[in-house]
Backbone and ligand atoms as CSV (ligand in chain L), in Angstrom:
chain,resi,resn,atom,element,x,y,z
A,1,MET,N,N,21.262,6.315,-0.696
A,1,MET,CA,C,19.851,6.342,-0.300
A,1,MET,C,C,19.409,4.998,0.283
A,2,SER,N,N,20.302,4.376,1.039
A,2,SER,CA,C,19.943,3.064,1.588
A,2,SER,C,C,18.891,3.196,2.688
A,3,SER,N,N,18.811,4.407,3.289
A,3,SER,CA,C,17.815,4.588,4.346
A,3,SER,C,C,16.396,4.567,3.776
A,4,ARG,N,N,16.271,5.138,2.575
A,4,ARG,CA,C,14.960,5.116,1.922
A,4,ARG,C,C,14.566,3.679,1.592
A,5,LYS,N,N,15.565,2.916,1.167
A,5,LYS,CA,C,15.295,1.524,0.826
A,5,LYS,C,C,14.842,0.724,2.059
A,6,SER,N,N,15.560,0.916,3.161
A,6,SER,CA,C,15.176,0.148,4.346
A,6,SER,C,C,13.830,0.623,4.892
A,7,GLU,N,N,13.547,1.908,4.705
A,7,GLU,CA,C,12.239,2.441,5.103
A,7,GLU,C,C,11.124,1.766,4.304
A,8,LEU,N,N,11.385,1.634,3.010
A,8,LEU,CA,C,10.401,0.993,2.138
A,8,LEU,C,C,10.237,-0.487,2.481
A,9,GLU,N,N,11.351,-1.108,2.838
A,9,GLU,CA,C,11.269,-2.532,3.191
A,9,GLU,C,C,10.471,-2.745,4.476
A,10,THR,N,N,10.649,-1.825,5.415
A,10,THR,CA,C,9.866,-1.883,6.655
A,10,THR,C,C,8.385,-1.689,6.354
A,11,LEU,N,N,8.125,-0.693,5.517
A,11,LEU,CA,C,6.751,-0.387,5.118
A,11,LEU,C,C,6.107,-1.589,4.422
A,12,ARG,N,N,6.878,-2.214,3.568
A,12,ARG,CA,C,6.379,-3.365,2.833
A,12,ARG,C,C,6.030,-4.503,3.791
A,13,ALA,N,N,6.897,-4.732,4.757
A,13,ALA,CA,C,6.644,-5.791,5.742
A,13,ALA,C,C,5.361,-5.494,6.528
A,14,ASP,N,N,5.188,-4.221,6.922
A,14,ASP,CA,C,3.983,-3.805,7.651
A,14,ASP,C,C,2.722,-4.067,6.841
A,15,LEU,N,N,2.789,-3.681,5.566
A,15,LEU,CA,C,1.621,-3.834,4.705
A,15,LEU,C,C,1.280,-5.305,4.507
A,16,LYS,N,N,2.303,-6.133,4.435
A,16,LYS,CA,C,2.054,-7.566,4.244
A,16,LYS,C,C,1.356,-8.164,5.462
A,17,VAL,N,N,1.759,-7.697,6.644
A,17,VAL,CA,C,1.104,-8.148,7.874
A,17,VAL,C,C,-0.361,-7.715,7.863
A,18,ARG,N,N,-0.568,-6.436,7.493
A,18,ARG,CA,C,-1.933,-5.907,7.440
A,18,ARG,C,C,-2.792,-6.700,6.475
A,19,LEU,N,N,-2.211,-6.966,5.308
A,19,LEU,CA,C,-2.924,-7.679,4.258
A,19,LEU,C,C,-3.340,-9.076,4.717
A,20,SER,N,N,-2.443,-9.749,5.417
A,20,SER,CA,C,-2.787,-11.101,5.855
A,20,SER,C,C,-3.887,-11.062,6.921
A,21,ARG,N,N,-3.934,-9.954,7.682
A,21,ARG,CA,C,-5.026,-9.790,8.649
A,21,ARG,C,C,-6.357,-9.603,7.935
A,22,TYR,N,N,-6.354,-8.772,6.886
A,22,TYR,CA,C,-7.575,-8.562,6.122
A,22,TYR,C,C,-8.041,-9.864,5.494
A,23,GLU,N,N,-7.068,-10.608,4.970
A,23,GLU,CA,C,-7.416,-11.873,4.325
A,23,GLU,C,C,-8.008,-12.848,5.336
A,24,ALA,N,N,-7.421,-12.877,6.513
A,24,ALA,CA,C,-7.943,-13.750,7.566
A,24,ALA,C,C,-9.368,-13.346,7.922
A,25,HIS,N,N,-9.599,-12.038,7.939
A,25,HIS,CA,C,-10.937,-11.540,8.241
A,25,HIS,C,C,-11.932,-11.975,7.173
A,26,GLN,N,N,-11.549,-11.829,5.912
A,26,GLN,CA,C,-12.464,-12.133,4.813
A,26,GLN,C,C,-12.735,-13.628,4.668
A,27,HIS,N,N,-11.771,-14.422,5.045
A,27,HIS,CA,C,-11.919,-15.862,4.821
A,27,HIS,C,C,-12.268,-16.639,6.087
A,28,ARG,N,N,-12.670,-15.904,7.110
A,28,ARG,CA,C,-13.010,-16.583,8.362
A,28,ARG,C,C,-14.289,-17.399,8.180
A,29,GLU,N,N,-14.452,-18.335,9.062
A,29,GLU,CA,C,-15.701,-19.088,9.084
A,29,GLU,C,C,-16.770,-18.170,9.668
A,30,ASP,N,N,-17.841,-17.939,8.933
A,30,ASP,CA,C,-18.872,-17.144,9.593
A,30,ASP,C,C,-20.150,-17.931,9.796
A,31,GLY,N,N,-20.624,-17.838,11.002
A,31,GLY,CA,C,-21.863,-18.529,11.341
A,31,GLY,C,C,-23.060,-17.658,10.992
A,32,ALA,N,N,-23.211,-17.356,9.722
A,32,ALA,CA,C,-24.238,-16.415,9.278
A,32,ALA,C,C,-25.638,-16.858,9.691
A,33,LEU,N,N,-25.838,-18.147,9.716
A,33,LEU,CA,C,-27.167,-18.659,10.032
A,33,LEU,C,C,-27.615,-18.330,11.450
A,34,GLU,N,N,-26.658,-18.229,12.335
A,34,GLU,CA,C,-27.020,-17.978,13.728
A,34,GLU,C,C,-27.183,-16.499,14.046
A,35,LYS,N,N,-26.902,-15.675,13.077
A,35,LYS,CA,C,-26.955,-14.246,13.353
A,35,LYS,C,C,-28.301,-13.654,12.944
A,36,ASP,N,N,-28.738,-12.664,13.695
A,36,ASP,CA,C,-29.981,-11.996,13.287
A,36,ASP,C,C,-29.664,-10.983,12.191
A,37,PHE,N,N,-30.703,-10.428,11.630
A,37,PHE,CA,C,-30.535,-9.576,10.453
A,37,PHE,C,C,-29.609,-8.390,10.721
A,38,GLU,N,N,-29.795,-7.749,11.853
A,38,GLU,CA,C,-29.010,-6.564,12.176
A,38,GLU,C,C,-27.516,-6.886,12.235
A,39,GLU,N,N,-27.229,-7.985,12.864
A,39,GLU,CA,C,-25.831,-8.411,12.976
A,39,GLU,C,C,-25.243,-8.708,11.610
A,40,GLN,N,N,-26.053,-9.349,10.788
A,40,GLN,CA,C,-25.575,-9.677,9.441
A,40,GLN,C,C,-25.306,-8.424,8.635
A,41,ALA,N,N,-26.207,-7.454,8.777
A,41,ALA,CA,C,-26.045,-6.195,8.050
A,41,ALA,C,C,-24.763,-5.490,8.493
A,42,ALA,N,N,-24.529,-5.463,9.788
A,42,ALA,CA,C,-23.321,-4.833,10.320
A,42,ALA,C,C,-22.088,-5.545,9.803
A,43,GLN,N,N,-22.191,-6.855,9.728
A,43,GLN,CA,C,-21.052,-7.630,9.271
A,43,GLN,C,C,-20.764,-7.392,7.787
A,44,THR,N,N,-21.826,-7.313,7.007
A,44,THR,CA,C,-21.655,-7.044,5.584
A,44,THR,C,C,-20.981,-5.701,5.374
A,45,GLN,N,N,-21.411,-4.726,6.146
A,45,GLN,CA,C,-20.831,-3.399,6.055
A,45,GLN,C,C,-19.334,-3.450,6.424
A,46,ASN,N,N,-19.064,-4.162,7.486
A,46,ASN,CA,C,-17.701,-4.348,7.962
A,46,ASN,C,C,-16.844,-5.027,6.887
A,47,ASP,N,N,-17.402,-6.039,6.261
A,47,ASP,CA,C,-16.696,-6.759,5.193
A,47,ASP,C,C,-16.344,-5.819,4.043
A,48,GLU,N,N,-17.294,-4.933,3.738
A,48,GLU,CA,C,-17.042,-3.994,2.637
A,48,GLU,C,C,-15.904,-3.039,2.970
A,49,VAL,N,N,-15.874,-2.600,4.229
A,49,VAL,CA,C,-14.801,-1.710,4.671
A,49,VAL,C,C,-13.459,-2.431,4.565
A,50,VAL,N,N,-13.422,-3.649,5.082
A,50,VAL,CA,C,-12.185,-4.429,5.041
A,50,VAL,C,C,-11.778,-4.688,3.593
A,51,ASP,N,N,-12.769,-4.926,2.767
A,51,ASP,CA,C,-12.524,-5.180,1.360
A,51,ASP,C,C,-11.846,-3.991,0.691
A,52,SER,N,N,-12.334,-2.786,0.951
A,52,SER,CA,C,-11.728,-1.619,0.314
A,52,SER,C,C,-10.364,-1.322,0.928
A,53,LEU,N,N,-10.208,-1.598,2.224
A,53,LEU,CA,C,-8.893,-1.447,2.848
A,53,LEU,C,C,-7.896,-2.402,2.204
A,54,GLU,N,N,-8.371,-3.598,1.928
A,54,GLU,CA,C,-7.507,-4.615,1.331
A,54,GLU,C,C,-7.052,-4.165,-0.066
A,55,THR,N,N,-7.995,-3.653,-0.845
A,55,THR,CA,C,-7.676,-3.163,-2.187
A,55,THR,C,C,-6.653,-2.026,-2.116
A,56,GLU,N,N,-6.894,-1.114,-1.176
A,56,GLU,CA,C,-6.009,0.026,-0.973
A,56,GLU,C,C,-4.599,-0.439,-0.591
A,57,THR,N,N,-4.539,-1.379,0.330
A,57,THR,CA,C,-3.258,-1.885,0.811
A,57,THR,C,C,-2.499,-2.588,-0.315
A,58,ARG,N,N,-3.231,-3.350,-1.133
A,58,ARG,CA,C,-2.595,-4.017,-2.276
A,58,ARG,C,C,-1.981,-3.019,-3.241
A,59,ALA,N,N,-2.708,-1.934,-3.500
A,59,ALA,CA,C,-2.221,-0.904,-4.413
A,59,ALA,C,C,-0.963,-0.240,-3.842
A,60,GLU,N,N,-1.002,0.019,-2.529
A,60,GLU,CA,C,0.124,0.642,-1.854
A,60,GLU,C,C,1.350,-0.281,-1.921
A,61,LEU,N,N,1.099,-1.550,-1.693
A,61,LEU,CA,C,2.156,-2.556,-1.720
A,61,LEU,C,C,2.796,-2.626,-3.110
A,62,ALA,N,N,1.956,-2.596,-4.132
A,62,ALA,CA,C,2.457,-2.648,-5.513
A,62,ALA,C,C,3.337,-1.428,-5.806
A,63,GLN,N,N,2.908,-0.274,-5.290
A,63,GLN,CA,C,3.672,0.961,-5.487
A,63,GLN,C,C,5.039,0.864,-4.794
A,64,ILE,N,N,5.041,0.281,-3.602
A,64,ILE,CA,C,6.295,0.125,-2.850
A,64,ILE,C,C,7.242,-0.837,-3.568
A,65,GLU,N,N,6.691,-1.955,-4.043
A,65,GLU,CA,C,7.509,-2.921,-4.790
A,65,GLU,C,C,8.135,-2.239,-6.011
A,66,HIS,N,N,7.319,-1.436,-6.653
A,66,HIS,CA,C,7.754,-0.728,-7.855
A,66,HIS,C,C,8.894,0.245,-7.520
A,67,ALA,N,N,8.719,1.005,-6.441
A,67,ALA,CA,C,9.753,1.958,-6.027
A,67,ALA,C,C,11.038,1.208,-5.652
A,68,LEU,N,N,10.894,0.077,-4.965
A,68,LEU,CA,C,12.067,-0.715,-4.573
A,68,LEU,C,C,12.813,-1.242,-5.796
A,69,GLU,N,N,12.053,-1.678,-6.802
A,69,GLU,CA,C,12.674,-2.165,-8.035
A,69,GLU,C,C,13.512,-1.065,-8.685
A,70,ARG,N,N,12.949,0.137,-8.674
A,70,ARG,CA,C,13.670,1.267,-9.272
A,70,ARG,C,C,14.913,1.625,-8.472
A,71,ILE,N,N,14.821,1.538,-7.146
A,71,ILE,CA,C,15.990,1.803,-6.304
A,71,ILE,C,C,17.067,0.758,-6.589
A,72,GLU,N,N,16.632,-0.503,-6.706
A,72,GLU,CA,C,17.594,-1.573,-6.960
A,72,GLU,C,C,18.273,-1.429,-8.310
A,73,SER,N,N,17.571,-0.886,-9.297
A,73,SER,CA,C,18.237,-0.694,-10.588
A,73,SER,C,C,18.917,0.665,-10.673
A,74,GLY,N,N,18.987,1.371,-9.539
A,74,GLY,CA,C,19.783,2.590,-9.475
A,74,GLY,C,C,19.122,3.847,-10.006
A,75,VAL,N,N,17.815,3.781,-10.278
A,75,VAL,CA,C,17.122,4.957,-10.795
A,75,VAL,C,C,16.013,5.411,-9.839
A,76,GLY,N,N,16.105,4.959,-8.612
A,76,GLY,CA,C,15.058,5.223,-7.628
A,76,GLY,C,C,14.839,6.685,-7.294
A,77,ASP,N,N,15.870,7.517,-7.500
A,77,ASP,CA,C,15.732,8.936,-7.160
A,77,ASP,C,C,15.341,9.778,-8.361
A,78,ASP,N,N,15.172,9.140,-9.501
A,78,ASP,CA,C,14.797,9.875,-10.705
A,78,ASP,C,C,13.303,9.731,-10.974
A,79,CYS,N,N,12.738,10.816,-11.494
A,79,CYS,CA,C,11.323,10.789,-11.842
A,79,CYS,C,C,11.101,9.795,-12.987
A,80,GLU,N,N,10.078,8.986,-12.808
A,80,GLU,CA,C,9.773,7.959,-13.787
A,80,GLU,C,C,9.237,8.559,-15.085
A,81,SER,N,N,8.687,9.736,-14.975
A,81,SER,CA,C,8.055,10.352,-16.138
A,81,SER,C,C,9.006,11.264,-16.911
A,82,CYS,N,N,9.698,12.184,-16.233
A,82,CYS,CA,C,10.539,13.148,-16.947
A,82,CYS,C,C,12.036,12.881,-16.763
A,83,GLY,N,N,12.405,11.982,-15.849
A,83,GLY,CA,C,13.806,11.631,-15.675
A,83,GLY,C,C,14.608,12.584,-14.801
A,84,GLU,N,N,13.984,13.666,-14.355
A,84,GLU,CA,C,14.657,14.602,-13.457
A,84,GLU,C,C,14.776,13.980,-12.066
A,85,ALA,N,N,15.770,14.458,-11.282
A,85,ALA,CA,C,15.910,13.971,-9.917
A,85,ALA,C,C,14.707,14.418,-9.081
A,86,ILE,N,N,14.200,13.511,-8.286
A,86,ILE,CA,C,13.087,13.859,-7.401
A,86,ILE,C,C,13.659,14.578,-6.178
A,87,ASP,N,N,13.008,15.643,-5.764
A,87,ASP,CA,C,13.425,16.402,-4.586
A,87,ASP,C,C,13.556,15.469,-3.373
A,88,PRO,N,N,14.764,15.451,-2.749
A,88,PRO,CA,C,14.971,14.551,-1.598
A,88,PRO,C,C,13.960,14.765,-0.472
A,89,ARG,N,N,13.476,16.005,-0.326
A,89,ARG,CA,C,12.476,16.279,0.713
A,89,ARG,C,C,11.166,15.575,0.394
A,90,ARG,N,N,10.879,15.501,-0.893
A,90,ARG,CA,C,9.670,14.789,-1.331
A,90,ARG,C,C,9.814,13.295,-1.048
A,91,LEU,N,N,11.008,12.781,-1.291
A,91,LEU,CA,C,11.251,11.353,-1.050
A,91,LEU,C,C,11.181,11.015,0.443
A,92,GLN,N,N,11.519,12.005,1.256
A,92,GLN,CA,C,11.467,11.786,2.690
A,92,GLN,C,C,10.022,11.638,3.169
A,93,VAL,N,N,9.161,12.478,2.580
A,93,VAL,CA,C,7.742,12.455,2.955
A,93,VAL,C,C,7.028,11.272,2.302
A,94,LEU,N,N,7.367,11.017,1.037
A,94,LEU,CA,C,6.718,9.954,0.266
A,94,LEU,C,C,7.777,8.985,-0.273
A,95,PRO,N,N,8.326,8.143,0.577
A,95,PRO,CA,C,9.442,7.292,0.138
A,95,PRO,C,C,9.088,6.352,-1.019
A,96,TYR,N,N,7.796,6.125,-1.233
A,96,TYR,CA,C,7.392,5.182,-2.277
A,96,TYR,C,C,7.076,5.877,-3.603
A,97,THR,N,N,7.249,7.196,-3.662
A,97,THR,CA,C,6.898,7.879,-4.907
A,97,THR,C,C,7.942,7.608,-5.988
A,98,THR,N,N,7.503,7.608,-7.240
A,98,THR,CA,C,8.429,7.432,-8.361
A,98,THR,C,C,8.277,8.596,-9.343
A,99,LEU,N,N,7.581,9.647,-8.892
A,99,LEU,CA,C,7.360,10.818,-9.741
A,99,LEU,C,C,7.817,12.079,-9.022
A,100,CYS,N,N,8.360,13.028,-9.775
A,100,CYS,CA,C,8.694,14.312,-9.181
A,100,CYS,C,C,7.402,15.098,-8.955
A,101,ILE,N,N,7.521,16.182,-8.227
A,101,ILE,CA,C,6.306,16.915,-7.840
A,101,ILE,C,C,5.560,17.451,-9.059
A,102,ASN,N,N,6.296,17.875,-10.085
A,102,ASN,CA,C,5.656,18.420,-11.287
A,102,ASN,C,C,4.831,17.366,-12.012
A,103,CYS,N,N,5.407,16.179,-12.152
A,103,CYS,CA,C,4.713,15.115,-12.882
A,103,CYS,C,C,3.555,14.555,-12.055
A,104,ALA,N,N,3.723,14.505,-10.742
A,104,ALA,CA,C,2.662,13.983,-9.888
A,104,ALA,C,C,1.447,14.901,-9.909
A,105,ASP,N,N,1.692,16.186,-10.141
A,105,ASP,CA,C,0.609,17.166,-10.137
A,105,ASP,C,C,-0.257,17.090,-11.384
A,106,GLU,N,N,0.316,16.558,-12.448
A,106,GLU,CA,C,-0.407,16.573,-13.719
A,106,GLU,C,C,-1.549,15.572,-13.763
L,1,ZN,ZN,ZN,8.937,14.404,-13.412
């Protein structure tokens, strides 16, 4: 299952790039004083969107790291909850999953 691993590594690299973009956005210098109220409101809204995207991306990244750790210890294809093999078709669609379809549904 080395293809799943390299897929996850690619995904992880992508997410890290995305995350650094969000961070750059959040930590930029903002000239809030020069902006009128409407612009500030739009920016605040934008910041909130980026903020939730950042949280989402972090969670996704953590899940990928977790799946990679399991692959590296040789249990990446087994369900983390019941220990049964995860359907390879499921792994193809969701390479970062660590649960079989039955356990994920619960
Ligand atoms: Zn299971």
